[in-house]
mmCIF entry with sequence, helices, sheets and N, C-alpha, C, O atoms, coordinates in Angstrom:
data_MODEL
# 
_entry.id   MODEL 
# 
_entity.id                         1 
_entity.type                       polymer 
_entity.pdbx_number_of_molecules   1 
# 
_entity_poly.entity_id                      1 
_entity_poly.type                           'polypeptide(L)' 
_entity_poly.nstd_linkage                   no 
_entity_poly.nstd_monomer                   no 
_entity_poly.pdbx_seq_one_letter_code       MINCNKCKYFYITWEAYQPKGCHYFGFKSKKLPSLVVLETSGKECQAYRSKDAI 
_entity_poly.pdbx_seq_one_letter_code_can   MINCNKCKYFYITWEAYQPKGCHYFGFKSKKLPSLVVLETSGKECQAYRSKDAI 
_entity_poly.pdbx_strand_id                 A 
# 
loop_
_entity_poly_seq.entity_id 
_entity_poly_seq.num 
_entity_poly_seq.mon_id 
_entity_poly_seq.hetero 
1 1  MET n 
1 2  ILE n 
1 3  ASN n 
1 4  CYS n 
1 5  ASN n 
1 6  LYS n 
1 7  CYS n 
1 8  LYS n 
1 9  TYR n 
1 10 PHE n 
1 11 TYR n 
1 12 ILE n 
1 13 THR n 
1 14 TRP n 
1 15 GLU n 
1 16 ALA n 
1 17 TYR n 
1 18 GLN n 
1 19 PRO n 
1 20 LYS n 
1 21 GLY n 
1 22 CYS n 
1 23 HIS n 
1 24 TYR n 
1 25 PHE n 
1 26 GLY n 
1 27 PHE n 
1 28 LYS n 
1 29 SER n 
1 30 LYS n 
1 31 LYS n 
1 32 LEU n 
1 33 PRO n 
1 34 SER n 
1 35 LEU n 
1 36 VAL n 
1 37 VAL n 
1 38 LEU n 
1 39 GLU n 
1 40 THR n 
1 41 SER n 
1 42 GLY n 
1 43 LYS n 
1 44 GLU n 
1 45 CYS n 
1 46 GLN n 
1 47 ALA n 
1 48 TYR n 
1 49 ARG n 
1 50 SER n 
1 51 LYS n 
1 52 ASP n 
1 53 ALA n 
1 54 ILE n 
# 
_struct_asym.id          A 
_struct_asym.entity_id   1 
# 
loop_
_struct_conf.conf_type_id 
_struct_conf.id 
_struct_conf.pdbx_PDB_helix_id 
_struct_conf.beg_label_comp_id 
_struct_conf.beg_label_asym_id 
_struct_conf.beg_label_seq_id 
_struct_conf.pdbx_beg_PDB_ins_code 
_struct_conf.end_label_comp_id 
_struct_conf.end_label_asym_id 
_struct_conf.end_label_seq_id 
_struct_conf.pdbx_end_PDB_ins_code 
_struct_conf.beg_auth_comp_id 
_struct_conf.beg_auth_asym_id 
_struct_conf.beg_auth_seq_id 
_struct_conf.end_auth_comp_id 
_struct_conf.end_auth_asym_id 
_struct_conf.end_auth_seq_id 
_struct_conf.pdbx_PDB_helix_class 
_struct_conf.details 
_struct_conf.pdbx_PDB_helix_length 
HELX_P HELX_P1 AA1 CYS A 4  ? LYS A 6  ? CYS A 4  LYS A 6  5 ? 3 
HELX_P HELX_P2 AA2 PRO A 33 ? SER A 41 ? PRO A 33 SER A 41 1 ? 9 
HELX_P HELX_P3 AA3 LYS A 51 ? ALA A 53 ? LYS A 51 ALA A 53 5 ? 3 
# 
_struct_conf_type.id          HELX_P 
_struct_conf_type.criteria    ? 
_struct_conf_type.reference   ? 
# 
_struct_sheet.id               AA1 
_struct_sheet.type             ? 
_struct_sheet.number_strands   3 
_struct_sheet.details          ? 
# 
loop_
_struct_sheet_order.sheet_id 
_struct_sheet_order.range_id_1 
_struct_sheet_order.range_id_2 
_struct_sheet_order.offset 
_struct_sheet_order.sense 
AA1 1 2 ? anti-parallel 
AA1 2 3 ? anti-parallel 
# 
loop_
_struct_sheet_range.sheet_id 
_struct_sheet_range.id 
_struct_sheet_range.beg_label_comp_id 
_struct_sheet_range.beg_label_asym_id 
_struct_sheet_range.beg_label_seq_id 
_struct_sheet_range.pdbx_beg_PDB_ins_code 
_struct_sheet_range.end_label_comp_id 
_struct_sheet_range.end_label_asym_id 
_struct_sheet_range.end_label_seq_id 
_struct_sheet_range.pdbx_end_PDB_ins_code 
_struct_sheet_range.beg_auth_comp_id 
_struct_sheet_range.beg_auth_asym_id 
_struct_sheet_range.beg_auth_seq_id 
_struct_sheet_range.end_auth_comp_id 
_struct_sheet_range.end_auth_asym_id 
_struct_sheet_range.end_auth_seq_id 
AA1 1 PHE A 10 ? ILE A 12 ? PHE A 10 ILE A 12 
AA1 2 LYS A 20 ? CYS A 22 ? LYS A 20 CYS A 22 
AA1 3 PHE A 27 ? SER A 29 ? PHE A 27 SER A 29 
# 
loop_
_atom_site.group_PDB 
_atom_site.id 
_atom_site.type_symbol 
_atom_site.label_atom_id 
_atom_site.label_alt_id 
_atom_site.label_comp_id 
_atom_site.label_asym_id 
_atom_site.label_entity_id 
_atom_site.label_seq_id 
_atom_site.pdbx_PDB_ins_code 
_atom_site.Cartn_x 
_atom_site.Cartn_y 
_atom_site.Cartn_z 
_atom_site.occupancy 
_atom_site.B_iso_or_equiv 
_atom_site.pdbx_formal_charge 
_atom_site.auth_seq_id 
_atom_site.auth_comp_id 
_atom_site.auth_asym_id 
_atom_site.auth_atom_id 
_atom_site.pdbx_PDB_model_num 
ATOM 1   N N  . MET A 1 1  ? 6.432   -0.538  11.599  1.00 0.00 ? 1  MET A N  1 
ATOM 2   C CA . MET A 1 1  ? 5.923   -0.828  10.279  1.00 0.00 ? 1  MET A CA 1 
ATOM 3   C C  . MET A 1 1  ? 4.730   0.014   9.924   1.00 0.00 ? 1  MET A C  1 
ATOM 4   O O  . MET A 1 1  ? 3.904   0.350   10.773  1.00 0.00 ? 1  MET A O  1 
ATOM 5   N N  . ILE A 1 2  ? 4.657   0.333   8.723   1.00 0.00 ? 2  ILE A N  1 
ATOM 6   C CA . ILE A 1 2  ? 3.575   1.235   8.174   1.00 0.00 ? 2  ILE A CA 1 
ATOM 7   C C  . ILE A 1 2  ? 2.263   0.455   7.980   1.00 0.00 ? 2  ILE A C  1 
ATOM 8   O O  . ILE A 1 2  ? 2.257   -0.632  7.403   1.00 0.00 ? 2  ILE A O  1 
ATOM 9   N N  . ASN A 1 3  ? 1.213   1.000   8.447   1.00 0.00 ? 3  ASN A N  1 
ATOM 10  C CA . ASN A 1 3  ? -0.156  0.333   8.305   1.00 0.00 ? 3  ASN A CA 1 
ATOM 11  C C  . ASN A 1 3  ? -0.866  0.908   7.067   1.00 0.00 ? 3  ASN A C  1 
ATOM 12  O O  . ASN A 1 3  ? -1.471  1.978   7.132   1.00 0.00 ? 3  ASN A O  1 
ATOM 13  N N  . CYS A 1 4  ? -0.787  0.220   5.998   1.00 0.00 ? 4  CYS A N  1 
ATOM 14  C CA . CYS A 1 4  ? -1.430  0.672   4.738   1.00 0.00 ? 4  CYS A CA 1 
ATOM 15  C C  . CYS A 1 4  ? -2.896  0.971   4.907   1.00 0.00 ? 4  CYS A C  1 
ATOM 16  O O  . CYS A 1 4  ? -3.430  1.814   4.187   1.00 0.00 ? 4  CYS A O  1 
ATOM 17  N N  . ASN A 1 5  ? -3.602  0.282   5.874   1.00 0.00 ? 5  ASN A N  1 
ATOM 18  C CA . ASN A 1 5  ? -5.029  0.529   6.050   1.00 0.00 ? 5  ASN A CA 1 
ATOM 19  C C  . ASN A 1 5  ? -5.333  1.985   6.442   1.00 0.00 ? 5  ASN A C  1 
ATOM 20  O O  . ASN A 1 5  ? -6.440  2.487   6.245   1.00 0.00 ? 5  ASN A O  1 
ATOM 21  N N  . LYS A 1 6  ? -4.324  2.629   6.996   1.00 0.00 ? 6  LYS A N  1 
ATOM 22  C CA . LYS A 1 6  ? -4.495  4.016   7.392   1.00 0.00 ? 6  LYS A CA 1 
ATOM 23  C C  . LYS A 1 6  ? -3.986  5.040   6.374   1.00 0.00 ? 6  LYS A C  1 
ATOM 24  O O  . LYS A 1 6  ? -3.978  6.244   6.632   1.00 0.00 ? 6  LYS A O  1 
ATOM 25  N N  . CYS A 1 7  ? -3.586  4.561   5.277   1.00 0.00 ? 7  CYS A N  1 
ATOM 26  C CA . CYS A 1 7  ? -2.957  5.405   4.219   1.00 0.00 ? 7  CYS A CA 1 
ATOM 27  C C  . CYS A 1 7  ? -3.987  5.782   3.161   1.00 0.00 ? 7  CYS A C  1 
ATOM 28  O O  . CYS A 1 7  ? -4.764  4.927   2.735   1.00 0.00 ? 7  CYS A O  1 
ATOM 29  N N  . LYS A 1 8  ? -4.013  7.069   2.717   1.00 0.00 ? 8  LYS A N  1 
ATOM 30  C CA . LYS A 1 8  ? -4.923  7.519   1.804   1.00 0.00 ? 8  LYS A CA 1 
ATOM 31  C C  . LYS A 1 8  ? -4.748  6.914   0.357   1.00 0.00 ? 8  LYS A C  1 
ATOM 32  O O  . LYS A 1 8  ? -5.653  7.025   -0.470  1.00 0.00 ? 8  LYS A O  1 
ATOM 33  N N  . TYR A 1 9  ? -3.620  6.305   0.085   1.00 0.00 ? 9  TYR A N  1 
ATOM 34  C CA . TYR A 1 9  ? -3.443  5.725   -1.240  1.00 0.00 ? 9  TYR A CA 1 
ATOM 35  C C  . TYR A 1 9  ? -3.794  4.281   -1.270  1.00 0.00 ? 9  TYR A C  1 
ATOM 36  O O  . TYR A 1 9  ? -3.796  3.704   -2.357  1.00 0.00 ? 9  TYR A O  1 
ATOM 37  N N  . PHE A 1 10 ? -4.109  3.607   -0.116  1.00 0.00 ? 10 PHE A N  1 
ATOM 38  C CA . PHE A 1 10 ? -4.450  2.191   -0.096  1.00 0.00 ? 10 PHE A CA 1 
ATOM 39  C C  . PHE A 1 10 ? -5.880  1.953   -0.480  1.00 0.00 ? 10 PHE A C  1 
ATOM 40  O O  . PHE A 1 10 ? -6.746  2.746   -0.108  1.00 0.00 ? 10 PHE A O  1 
ATOM 41  N N  . TYR A 1 11 ? -6.183  0.861   -1.234  1.00 0.00 ? 11 TYR A N  1 
ATOM 42  C CA . TYR A 1 11 ? -7.518  0.577   -1.605  1.00 0.00 ? 11 TYR A CA 1 
ATOM 43  C C  . TYR A 1 11 ? -7.686  -0.958  -1.762  1.00 0.00 ? 11 TYR A C  1 
ATOM 44  O O  . TYR A 1 11 ? -6.713  -1.677  -1.989  1.00 0.00 ? 11 TYR A O  1 
ATOM 45  N N  . ILE A 1 12 ? -8.896  -1.419  -1.641  1.00 0.00 ? 12 ILE A N  1 
ATOM 46  C CA . ILE A 1 12 ? -9.242  -2.829  -1.867  1.00 0.00 ? 12 ILE A CA 1 
ATOM 47  C C  . ILE A 1 12 ? -9.655  -3.006  -3.296  1.00 0.00 ? 12 ILE A C  1 
ATOM 48  O O  . ILE A 1 12 ? -10.488 -2.235  -3.773  1.00 0.00 ? 12 ILE A O  1 
ATOM 49  N N  . THR A 1 13 ? -9.128  -3.970  -4.012  1.00 0.00 ? 13 THR A N  1 
ATOM 50  C CA . THR A 1 13 ? -9.421  -4.189  -5.387  1.00 0.00 ? 13 THR A CA 1 
ATOM 51  C C  . THR A 1 13 ? -10.596 -5.099  -5.599  1.00 0.00 ? 13 THR A C  1 
ATOM 52  O O  . THR A 1 13 ? -11.252 -5.000  -6.636  1.00 0.00 ? 13 THR A O  1 
ATOM 53  N N  . TRP A 1 14 ? -10.894 -5.962  -4.696  1.00 0.00 ? 14 TRP A N  1 
ATOM 54  C CA . TRP A 1 14 ? -11.924 -6.964  -4.807  1.00 0.00 ? 14 TRP A CA 1 
ATOM 55  C C  . TRP A 1 14 ? -11.573 -8.092  -5.838  1.00 0.00 ? 14 TRP A C  1 
ATOM 56  O O  . TRP A 1 14 ? -12.439 -8.870  -6.238  1.00 0.00 ? 14 TRP A O  1 
ATOM 57  N N  . GLU A 1 15 ? -10.332 -8.146  -6.231  1.00 0.00 ? 15 GLU A N  1 
ATOM 58  C CA . GLU A 1 15 ? -9.786  -9.217  -7.123  1.00 0.00 ? 15 GLU A CA 1 
ATOM 59  C C  . GLU A 1 15 ? -9.202  -10.261 -6.109  1.00 0.00 ? 15 GLU A C  1 
ATOM 60  O O  . GLU A 1 15 ? -8.377  -9.942  -5.252  1.00 0.00 ? 15 GLU A O  1 
ATOM 61  N N  . ALA A 1 16 ? -9.670  -11.479 -6.262  1.00 0.00 ? 16 ALA A N  1 
ATOM 62  C CA . ALA A 1 16 ? -9.261  -12.567 -5.293  1.00 0.00 ? 16 ALA A CA 1 
ATOM 63  C C  . ALA A 1 16 ? -7.744  -12.785 -5.344  1.00 0.00 ? 16 ALA A C  1 
ATOM 64  O O  . ALA A 1 16 ? -7.162  -13.114 -4.311  1.00 0.00 ? 16 ALA A O  1 
ATOM 65  N N  . TYR A 1 17 ? -7.081  -12.622 -6.480  1.00 0.00 ? 17 TYR A N  1 
ATOM 66  C CA . TYR A 1 17 ? -5.642  -12.927 -6.527  1.00 0.00 ? 17 TYR A CA 1 
ATOM 67  C C  . TYR A 1 17 ? -4.808  -11.748 -6.251  1.00 0.00 ? 17 TYR A C  1 
ATOM 68  O O  . TYR A 1 17 ? -3.612  -11.912 -6.007  1.00 0.00 ? 17 TYR A O  1 
ATOM 69  N N  . GLN A 1 18 ? -5.345  -10.547 -6.266  1.00 0.00 ? 18 GLN A N  1 
ATOM 70  C CA . GLN A 1 18 ? -4.547  -9.320  -5.930  1.00 0.00 ? 18 GLN A CA 1 
ATOM 71  C C  . GLN A 1 18 ? -5.547  -8.282  -5.206  1.00 0.00 ? 18 GLN A C  1 
ATOM 72  O O  . GLN A 1 18 ? -6.007  -7.303  -5.793  1.00 0.00 ? 18 GLN A O  1 
ATOM 73  N N  . PRO A 1 19 ? -5.821  -8.594  -3.911  1.00 0.00 ? 19 PRO A N  1 
ATOM 74  C CA . PRO A 1 19 ? -6.901  -7.894  -3.267  1.00 0.00 ? 19 PRO A CA 1 
ATOM 75  C C  . PRO A 1 19 ? -6.499  -6.518  -2.723  1.00 0.00 ? 19 PRO A C  1 
ATOM 76  O O  . PRO A 1 19 ? -7.374  -5.736  -2.353  1.00 0.00 ? 19 PRO A O  1 
ATOM 77  N N  . LYS A 1 20 ? -5.220  -6.208  -2.665  1.00 0.00 ? 20 LYS A N  1 
ATOM 78  C CA . LYS A 1 20 ? -4.762  -4.972  -2.057  1.00 0.00 ? 20 LYS A CA 1 
ATOM 79  C C  . LYS A 1 20 ? -4.070  -4.085  -3.135  1.00 0.00 ? 20 LYS A C  1 
ATOM 80  O O  . LYS A 1 20 ? -3.358  -4.610  -3.991  1.00 0.00 ? 20 LYS A O  1 
ATOM 81  N N  . GLY A 1 21 ? -4.272  -2.777  -3.095  1.00 0.00 ? 21 GLY A N  1 
ATOM 82  C CA . GLY A 1 21 ? -3.619  -1.876  -4.101  1.00 0.00 ? 21 GLY A CA 1 
ATOM 83  C C  . GLY A 1 21 ? -3.121  -0.567  -3.512  1.00 0.00 ? 21 GLY A C  1 
ATOM 84  O O  . GLY A 1 21 ? -3.489  -0.129  -2.421  1.00 0.00 ? 21 GLY A O  1 
ATOM 85  N N  . CYS A 1 22 ? -2.248  0.022   -4.330  1.00 0.00 ? 22 CYS A N  1 
ATOM 86  C CA . CYS A 1 22 ? -1.737  1.344   -3.899  1.00 0.00 ? 22 CYS A CA 1 
ATOM 87  C C  . CYS A 1 22 ? -1.911  2.305   -5.075  1.00 0.00 ? 22 CYS A C  1 
ATOM 88  O O  . CYS A 1 22 ? -1.363  2.080   -6.154  1.00 0.00 ? 22 CYS A O  1 
ATOM 89  N N  . HIS A 1 23 ? -2.657  3.351   -4.865  1.00 0.00 ? 23 HIS A N  1 
ATOM 90  C CA . HIS A 1 23 ? -2.876  4.360   -5.918  1.00 0.00 ? 23 HIS A CA 1 
ATOM 91  C C  . HIS A 1 23 ? -1.638  5.147   -6.256  1.00 0.00 ? 23 HIS A C  1 
ATOM 92  O O  . HIS A 1 23 ? -1.418  5.549   -7.398  1.00 0.00 ? 23 HIS A O  1 
ATOM 93  N N  . TYR A 1 24 ? -0.812  5.361   -5.207  1.00 0.00 ? 24 TYR A N  1 
ATOM 94  C CA . TYR A 1 24 ? 0.385   6.183   -5.384  1.00 0.00 ? 24 TYR A CA 1 
ATOM 95  C C  . TYR A 1 24 ? 1.380   5.421   -6.349  1.00 0.00 ? 24 TYR A C  1 
ATOM 96  O O  . TYR A 1 24 ? 1.835   6.038   -7.313  1.00 0.00 ? 24 TYR A O  1 
ATOM 97  N N  . PHE A 1 25 ? 1.711   4.192   -6.142  1.00 0.00 ? 25 PHE A N  1 
ATOM 98  C CA . PHE A 1 25 ? 2.581   3.436   -6.908  1.00 0.00 ? 25 PHE A CA 1 
ATOM 99  C C  . PHE A 1 25 ? 1.988   2.737   -8.044  1.00 0.00 ? 25 PHE A C  1 
ATOM 100 O O  . PHE A 1 25 ? 2.706   2.271   -8.928  1.00 0.00 ? 25 PHE A O  1 
ATOM 101 N N  . GLY A 1 26 ? 0.627   2.631   -8.069  1.00 0.00 ? 26 GLY A N  1 
ATOM 102 C CA . GLY A 1 26 ? -0.059  2.030   -9.192  1.00 0.00 ? 26 GLY A CA 1 
ATOM 103 C C  . GLY A 1 26 ? 0.102   0.541   -9.359  1.00 0.00 ? 26 GLY A C  1 
ATOM 104 O O  . GLY A 1 26 ? 0.281   0.052   -10.474 1.00 0.00 ? 26 GLY A O  1 
ATOM 105 N N  . PHE A 1 27 ? 0.036   -0.219  -8.209  1.00 0.00 ? 27 PHE A N  1 
ATOM 106 C CA . PHE A 1 27 ? 0.035   -1.675  -8.355  1.00 0.00 ? 27 PHE A CA 1 
ATOM 107 C C  . PHE A 1 27 ? -0.916  -2.312  -7.438  1.00 0.00 ? 27 PHE A C  1 
ATOM 108 O O  . PHE A 1 27 ? -1.438  -1.701  -6.505  1.00 0.00 ? 27 PHE A O  1 
ATOM 109 N N  . LYS A 1 28 ? -1.143  -3.584  -7.720  1.00 0.00 ? 28 LYS A N  1 
ATOM 110 C CA . LYS A 1 28 ? -2.049  -4.424  -6.885  1.00 0.00 ? 28 LYS A CA 1 
ATOM 111 C C  . LYS A 1 28 ? -1.196  -5.647  -6.435  1.00 0.00 ? 28 LYS A C  1 
ATOM 112 O O  . LYS A 1 28 ? -0.273  -6.077  -7.126  1.00 0.00 ? 28 LYS A O  1 
ATOM 113 N N  . SER A 1 29 ? -1.543  -6.161  -5.281  1.00 0.00 ? 29 SER A N  1 
ATOM 114 C CA . SER A 1 29 ? -0.754  -7.267  -4.723  1.00 0.00 ? 29 SER A CA 1 
ATOM 115 C C  . SER A 1 29 ? -1.565  -8.090  -3.753  1.00 0.00 ? 29 SER A C  1 
ATOM 116 O O  . SER A 1 29 ? -2.623  -7.675  -3.279  1.00 0.00 ? 29 SER A O  1 
ATOM 117 N N  . LYS A 1 30 ? -1.025  -9.307  -3.459  1.00 0.00 ? 30 LYS A N  1 
ATOM 118 C CA . LYS A 1 30 ? -1.641  -10.141 -2.451  1.00 0.00 ? 30 LYS A CA 1 
ATOM 119 C C  . LYS A 1 30 ? -1.254  -9.625  -1.068  1.00 0.00 ? 30 LYS A C  1 
ATOM 120 O O  . LYS A 1 30 ? -2.010  -9.717  -0.100  1.00 0.00 ? 30 LYS A O  1 
ATOM 121 N N  . LYS A 1 31 ? -0.044  -9.078  -1.025  1.00 0.00 ? 31 LYS A N  1 
ATOM 122 C CA . LYS A 1 31 ? 0.503   -8.510  0.292   1.00 0.00 ? 31 LYS A CA 1 
ATOM 123 C C  . LYS A 1 31 ? 0.125   -7.101  0.420   1.00 0.00 ? 31 LYS A C  1 
ATOM 124 O O  . LYS A 1 31 ? -0.341  -6.467  -0.527  1.00 0.00 ? 31 LYS A O  1 
ATOM 125 N N  . LEU A 1 32 ? 0.328   -6.588  1.625   1.00 0.00 ? 32 LEU A N  1 
ATOM 126 C CA . LEU A 1 32 ? 0.139   -5.134  1.851   1.00 0.00 ? 32 LEU A CA 1 
ATOM 127 C C  . LEU A 1 32 ? 1.197   -4.406  0.997   1.00 0.00 ? 32 LEU A C  1 
ATOM 128 O O  . LEU A 1 32 ? 2.346   -4.841  0.923   1.00 0.00 ? 32 LEU A O  1 
ATOM 129 N N  . PRO A 1 33 ? 0.794   -3.287  0.348   1.00 0.00 ? 33 PRO A N  1 
ATOM 130 C CA . PRO A 1 33 ? 1.755   -2.525  -0.479  1.00 0.00 ? 33 PRO A CA 1 
ATOM 131 C C  . PRO A 1 33 ? 3.002   -2.132  0.281   1.00 0.00 ? 33 PRO A C  1 
ATOM 132 O O  . PRO A 1 33 ? 4.086   -2.135  -0.302  1.00 0.00 ? 33 PRO A O  1 
ATOM 133 N N  . SER A 1 34 ? 2.901   -1.796  1.546   1.00 0.00 ? 34 SER A N  1 
ATOM 134 C CA . SER A 1 34 ? 4.099   -1.402  2.328   1.00 0.00 ? 34 SER A CA 1 
ATOM 135 C C  . SER A 1 34 ? 5.129   -2.475  2.387   1.00 0.00 ? 34 SER A C  1 
ATOM 136 O O  . SER A 1 34 ? 6.329   -2.199  2.354   1.00 0.00 ? 34 SER A O  1 
ATOM 137 N N  . LEU A 1 35 ? 4.638   -3.815  2.484   1.00 0.00 ? 35 LEU A N  1 
ATOM 138 C CA . LEU A 1 35 ? 5.605   -4.854  2.477   1.00 0.00 ? 35 LEU A CA 1 
ATOM 139 C C  . LEU A 1 35 ? 6.249   -5.085  1.130   1.00 0.00 ? 35 LEU A C  1 
ATOM 140 O O  . LEU A 1 35 ? 7.432   -5.418  1.063   1.00 0.00 ? 35 LEU A O  1 
ATOM 141 N N  . VAL A 1 36 ? 5.447   -4.904  -0.020  1.00 0.00 ? 36 VAL A N  1 
ATOM 142 C CA . VAL A 1 36 ? 6.047   -4.991  -1.295  1.00 0.00 ? 36 VAL A CA 1 
ATOM 143 C C  . VAL A 1 36 ? 7.169   -3.995  -1.505  1.00 0.00 ? 36 VAL A C  1 
ATOM 144 O O  . VAL A 1 36 ? 8.248   -4.326  -1.995  1.00 0.00 ? 36 VAL A O  1 
ATOM 145 N N  . VAL A 1 37 ? 6.865   -2.713  -1.102  1.00 0.00 ? 37 VAL A N  1 
ATOM 146 C CA . VAL A 1 37 ? 7.842   -1.613  -1.206  1.00 0.00 ? 37 VAL A CA 1 
ATOM 147 C C  . VAL A 1 37 ? 9.043   -1.945  -0.434  1.00 0.00 ? 37 VAL A C  1 
ATOM 148 O O  . VAL A 1 37 ? 10.150  -1.778  -0.947  1.00 0.00 ? 37 VAL A O  1 
ATOM 149 N N  . LEU A 1 38 ? 8.909   -2.428  0.825   1.00 0.00 ? 38 LEU A N  1 
ATOM 150 C CA . LEU A 1 38 ? 10.037  -2.821  1.641   1.00 0.00 ? 38 LEU A CA 1 
ATOM 151 C C  . LEU A 1 38 ? 10.858  -3.947  0.999   1.00 0.00 ? 38 LEU A C  1 
ATOM 152 O O  . LEU A 1 38 ? 12.087  -3.875  0.981   1.00 0.00 ? 38 LEU A O  1 
ATOM 153 N N  . GLU A 1 39 ? 10.222  -4.942  0.494   1.00 0.00 ? 39 GLU A N  1 
ATOM 154 C CA . GLU A 1 39 ? 10.921  -6.027  -0.150  1.00 0.00 ? 39 GLU A CA 1 
ATOM 155 C C  . GLU A 1 39 ? 11.670  -5.603  -1.357  1.00 0.00 ? 39 GLU A C  1 
ATOM 156 O O  . GLU A 1 39 ? 12.785  -6.071  -1.588  1.00 0.00 ? 39 GLU A O  1 
ATOM 157 N N  . THR A 1 40 ? 11.108  -4.744  -2.131  1.00 0.00 ? 40 THR A N  1 
ATOM 158 C CA . THR A 1 40 ? 11.744  -4.374  -3.460  1.00 0.00 ? 40 THR A CA 1 
ATOM 159 C C  . THR A 1 40 ? 12.777  -3.335  -3.332  1.00 0.00 ? 40 THR A C  1 
ATOM 160 O O  . THR A 1 40 ? 13.785  -3.381  -4.037  1.00 0.00 ? 40 THR A O  1 
ATOM 161 N N  . SER A 1 41 ? 12.565  -2.327  -2.402  1.00 0.00 ? 41 SER A N  1 
ATOM 162 C CA . SER A 1 41 ? 13.526  -1.289  -2.330  1.00 0.00 ? 41 SER A CA 1 
ATOM 163 C C  . SER A 1 41 ? 14.414  -1.357  -1.036  1.00 0.00 ? 41 SER A C  1 
ATOM 164 O O  . SER A 1 41 ? 15.434  -0.672  -0.958  1.00 0.00 ? 41 SER A O  1 
ATOM 165 N N  . GLY A 1 42 ? 14.046  -2.128  -0.099  1.00 0.00 ? 42 GLY A N  1 
ATOM 166 C CA . GLY A 1 42 ? 14.804  -2.241  1.082   1.00 0.00 ? 42 GLY A CA 1 
ATOM 167 C C  . GLY A 1 42 ? 14.575  -1.084  2.116   1.00 0.00 ? 42 GLY A C  1 
ATOM 168 O O  . GLY A 1 42 ? 15.221  -1.001  3.161   1.00 0.00 ? 42 GLY A O  1 
ATOM 169 N N  . LYS A 1 43 ? 13.590  -0.187  1.731   1.00 0.00 ? 43 LYS A N  1 
ATOM 170 C CA . LYS A 1 43 ? 13.258  0.949   2.588   1.00 0.00 ? 43 LYS A CA 1 
ATOM 171 C C  . LYS A 1 43 ? 11.811  0.968   2.899   1.00 0.00 ? 43 LYS A C  1 
ATOM 172 O O  . LYS A 1 43 ? 11.012  0.425   2.136   1.00 0.00 ? 43 LYS A O  1 
ATOM 173 N N  . GLU A 1 44 ? 11.425  1.585   4.012   1.00 0.00 ? 44 GLU A N  1 
ATOM 174 C CA . GLU A 1 44 ? 10.036  1.705   4.238   1.00 0.00 ? 44 GLU A CA 1 
ATOM 175 C C  . GLU A 1 44 ? 9.375   2.694   3.256   1.00 0.00 ? 44 GLU A C  1 
ATOM 176 O O  . GLU A 1 44 ? 10.027  3.589   2.718   1.00 0.00 ? 44 GLU A O  1 
ATOM 177 N N  . CYS A 1 45 ? 8.105   2.507   3.049   1.00 0.00 ? 45 CYS A N  1 
ATOM 178 C CA . CYS A 1 45 ? 7.346   3.286   2.125   1.00 0.00 ? 45 CYS A CA 1 
ATOM 179 C C  . CYS A 1 45 ? 7.441   4.799   2.459   1.00 0.00 ? 45 CYS A C  1 
ATOM 180 O O  . CYS A 1 45 ? 7.174   5.197   3.593   1.00 0.00 ? 45 CYS A O  1 
ATOM 181 N N  . GLN A 1 46 ? 7.811   5.615   1.492   1.00 0.00 ? 46 GLN A N  1 
ATOM 182 C CA . GLN A 1 46 ? 7.956   7.054   1.673   1.00 0.00 ? 46 GLN A CA 1 
ATOM 183 C C  . GLN A 1 46 ? 6.733   7.798   1.199   1.00 0.00 ? 46 GLN A C  1 
ATOM 184 O O  . GLN A 1 46 ? 6.630   9.010   1.391   1.00 0.00 ? 46 GLN A O  1 
ATOM 185 N N  . ALA A 1 47 ? 5.814   7.101   0.589   1.00 0.00 ? 47 ALA A N  1 
ATOM 186 C CA . ALA A 1 47 ? 4.596   7.664   0.036   1.00 0.00 ? 47 ALA A CA 1 
ATOM 187 C C  . ALA A 1 47 ? 3.401   7.725   1.066   1.00 0.00 ? 47 ALA A C  1 
ATOM 188 O O  . ALA A 1 47 ? 2.347   8.292   0.778   1.00 0.00 ? 47 ALA A O  1 
ATOM 189 N N  . TYR A 1 48 ? 3.612   7.133   2.239   1.00 0.00 ? 48 TYR A N  1 
ATOM 190 C CA . TYR A 1 48 ? 2.500   7.059   3.233   1.00 0.00 ? 48 TYR A CA 1 
ATOM 191 C C  . TYR A 1 48 ? 2.025   8.401   3.578   1.00 0.00 ? 48 TYR A C  1 
ATOM 192 O O  . TYR A 1 48 ? 2.788   9.305   3.917   1.00 0.00 ? 48 TYR A O  1 
ATOM 193 N N  . ARG A 1 49 ? 0.702   8.522   3.483   1.00 0.00 ? 49 ARG A N  1 
ATOM 194 C CA . ARG A 1 49 ? -0.010  9.781   3.923   1.00 0.00 ? 49 ARG A CA 1 
ATOM 195 C C  . ARG A 1 49 ? -1.226  9.360   4.734   1.00 0.00 ? 49 ARG A C  1 
ATOM 196 O O  . ARG A 1 49 ? -2.059  8.606   4.231   1.00 0.00 ? 49 ARG A O  1 
ATOM 197 N N  . SER A 1 50 ? -1.347  9.799   5.906   1.00 0.00 ? 50 SER A N  1 
ATOM 198 C CA . SER A 1 50 ? -2.444  9.445   6.776   1.00 0.00 ? 50 SER A CA 1 
ATOM 199 C C  . SER A 1 50 ? -3.790  9.854   6.189   1.00 0.00 ? 50 SER A C  1 
ATOM 200 O O  . SER A 1 50 ? -3.871  10.921  5.579   1.00 0.00 ? 50 SER A O  1 
ATOM 201 N N  . LYS A 1 51 ? -4.829  9.079   6.338   1.00 0.00 ? 51 LYS A N  1 
ATOM 202 C CA . LYS A 1 51 ? -6.166  9.441   5.898   1.00 0.00 ? 51 LYS A CA 1 
ATOM 203 C C  . LYS A 1 51 ? -6.673  10.536  6.778   1.00 0.00 ? 51 LYS A C  1 
ATOM 204 O O  . LYS A 1 51 ? -7.497  11.329  6.323   1.00 0.00 ? 51 LYS A O  1 
ATOM 205 N N  . ASP A 1 52 ? -6.224  10.640  8.050   1.00 0.00 ? 52 ASP A N  1 
ATOM 206 C CA . ASP A 1 52 ? -6.655  11.657  8.944   1.00 0.00 ? 52 ASP A CA 1 
ATOM 207 C C  . ASP A 1 52 ? -6.114  13.006  8.567   1.00 0.00 ? 52 ASP A C  1 
ATOM 208 O O  . ASP A 1 52 ? -6.621  14.017  9.052   1.00 0.00 ? 52 ASP A O  1 
ATOM 209 N N  . ALA A 1 53 ? -5.125  13.070  7.739   1.00 0.00 ? 53 ALA A N  1 
ATOM 210 C CA . ALA A 1 53 ? -4.460  14.411  7.409   1.00 0.00 ? 53 ALA A CA 1 
ATOM 211 C C  . ALA A 1 53 ? -5.198  15.016  6.184   1.00 0.00 ? 53 ALA A C  1 
ATOM 212 O O  . ALA A 1 53 ? -4.827  16.097  5.726   1.00 0.00 ? 53 ALA A O  1 
ATOM 213 N N  . ILE A 1 54 ? -6.169  14.376  5.684   1.00 0.00 ? 54 ILE A N  1 
ATOM 214 C CA . ILE A 1 54 ? -6.859  14.864  4.458   1.00 0.00 ? 54 ILE A CA 1 
ATOM 215 C C  . ILE A 1 54 ? -7.706  16.113  4.775   1.00 0.00 ? 54 ILE A C  1 
ATOM 216 O O  . ILE A 1 54 ? -8.353  16.663  3.884   1.00 0.00 ? 54 ILE A O  1 
# 
């Protein structure tokens, strides 16, 4: 499973009802963005880029 916390597109919104976000896909969610992508597309997130690779 992809760890969004290590992805350069992941961010914290500080909104109580949607605390996690993805800059690449442009959405906020209560769940980790990688889980939302998996649930909606049936595939693991293809946008993941490691923060270490920057």
